[in-house]
C-alpha positions in Angstrom: 122.3 116.7 -23.6 119.5 116.7 -21.0 119.0 120.0 -19.3 117.7 120.2 -16.0 114.8 122.7 -15.5 113.7 124.3 -12.3 110.4 124.7 -10.5 108.2 126.4 -13.4 107.5 122.9 -15.3 104.8 123.8 -17.5 106.8 125.9 -19.7 107.2 124.6 -23.3 108.5 126.2 -26.9 106.3 125.9 -29.6 105.7 127.6 -33.3 104.3 131.0 -33.3 100.9 131.4 -34.9 98.9 134.5 -36.0 96.3 134.3 -33.4 99.2 134.9 -30.7 98.8 138.8 -31.9 96.6 139.6 -28.8 99.4 138.7 -26.6 101.9 141.0 -28.6 99.4 143.8 -28.6 99.4 143.2 -24.8 103.1 143.2 -24.5 103.6 146.5 -26.5 101.6 148.3 -23.9 103.8 147.3 -21.3 106.4 150.2 -21.1 108.9 148.0 -19.1 108.9 145.5 -21.6 109.4 147.5 -24.5 112.3 149.7 -22.8 114.2 146.5 -22.2 113.8 144.8 -25.6 114.2 147.9 -27.6 110.2 148.1 -28.7 108.9 151.3 -29.8 106.4 152.4 -27.4 102.9 153.5 -28.8 103.4 151.5 -32.1 100.8 151.8 -34.4 98.5 148.4 -34.4 98.5 147.7 -38.4 102.4 148.1 -38.3 102.7 145.8 -35.1 100.5 143.3 -36.8 102.5 143.2 -39.9 105.6 142.8 -38.0 103.8 140.1 -36.2 103.0 138.3 -39.7 106.6 138.4 -40.6 107.6 137.0 -37.2 105.0 134.2 -37.9 105.9 133.4 -41.6 109.6 134.0 -41.3 111.8 131.3 -42.8 115.6 131.7 -42.7 118.4 129.3 -42.5 120.0 131.3 -39.6 117.3 132.4 -37.4 114.4 130.5 -35.2 111.9 132.0 -33.4 109.6 130.0 -31.3 106.9 131.0 -28.7 107.3 130.4 -25.0 104.1 129.2 -23.5 103.2 128.7 -19.8 99.8 127.1 -19.1 98.5 127.5 -22.6 99.1 131.2 -22.7 101.7 132.6 -24.9 103.9 134.6 -22.7 107.3 135.3 -24.6 109.7 134.1 -27.4 112.9 132.4 -27.9 115.5 133.0 -30.7 118.2 131.3 -32.0 120.2 133.7 -34.2 123.2 133.5 -36.4 123.0 129.7 -36.8 126.1 128.4 -38.2 127.3 124.5 -38.3 127.2 124.0 -34.5 126.6 127.3 -33.0 123.8 129.7 -32.3 122.9 133.0 -30.2 120.4 132.4 -27.8 118.0 135.1 -26.9 114.8 135.2 -24.8 112.0 137.9 -24.2 109.2 137.3 -21.7 106.3 139.5 -22.7 104.8 140.4 -19.4 107.3 142.2 -17.2 105.4 141.2 -14.1 106.5 137.7 -14.9 110.4 138.5 -14.8 112.5 137.1 -12.1 110.3 134.0 -11.6 112.4 131.3 -13.3 110.5 131.2 -16.6 113.3 132.9 -18.7 115.8 130.0 -17.5 113.4 127.1 -18.1 112.4 128.6 -21.6 116.4 129.0 -22.3 116.9 125.2 -21.2 113.7 124.4 -23.4 115.3 126.1 -26.3 118.8 124.8 -25.9 117.4 121.4 -25.6 115.7 121.8 -28.6 118.5 123.3 -30.8 121.0 120.5 -29.4 118.4 117.8 -30.4 117.0 119.2 -33.8 120.0 121.3 -35.1 123.2 119.6 -33.4 124.1 123.0 -31.7 126.8 122.4 -29.4 128.0 125.8 -28.7 125.8 128.8 -27.6 126.4 132.4 -27.1 124.3 134.7 -25.7 124.6 139.0 -25.0 122.8 141.0 -22.2 123.3 144.5 -20.7 125.6 144.8 -17.6 122.6 146.3 -15.7 120.5 143.4 -16.5 121.2 141.4 -13.3 118.4 138.9 -13.8 119.4 138.0 -17.4 123.1 137.8 -16.1 122.3 135.5 -13.4 120.2 133.5 -15.3 123.0 132.9 -18.2 125.4 132.1 -15.3 123.0 129.7 -13.7 122.4 127.5 -16.9 126.3 127.5 -17.2 127.3 130.5 -19.6 130.7 132.1 -19.1 131.7 135.6 -19.9 134.0 135.8 -22.9 133.9 139.6 -23.5 132.8 143.1 -22.9 132.0 144.6 -26.1 129.8 147.7 -27.2 127.0 149.5 -25.2 123.4 150.2 -25.7 120.4 151.5 -23.7 118.8 149.5 -21.6 115.8 150.9 -19.6 116.8 154.2 -20.5 120.3 154.1 -19.4 123.5 153.3 -21.5 124.8 150.0 -20.6 128.0 148.0 -21.4 127.2 144.6 -23.4 128.4 141.5 -22.0 129.1 138.7 -24.4 128.5 134.8 -22.9 129.5 131.5 -24.3 128.3 127.9 -23.4 129.9 124.7 -24.8 128.1 121.4 -24.5 
């Protein structure tokens, strides 16, 4: 299946590398990013580096994390989690909050879904976001995801928020 991308064309997904840590360190200083992605604030640099090594070297049958690159710079990551037969959960994190709302998440999601459908034969994508995360909700709906349930709640940007589950079948 070929997905249509919008105006941000220089986005690609690629394997993570240890040298990307400089970007991770910067993201860890962005309080808005940390709050939105449940990252601990003021994280110890050594501990953060060990976590990044794990992300880079992680090999799992049911989880894939790839980097999102824009103009040769790592700006986020895309996940496929709970990979089972033809189904996976899509997750996206854009590391610099100043880049939010510019169509990058949309294009990165399309890239990751294209990869998943071609390389892994994924035909059903699940996603979850917070009710108060209107950008994420609009992005998922623009891609074609449909709300399937509202189960659970958790903190998002300091406020308890209902979780919304979405699904898209190709």
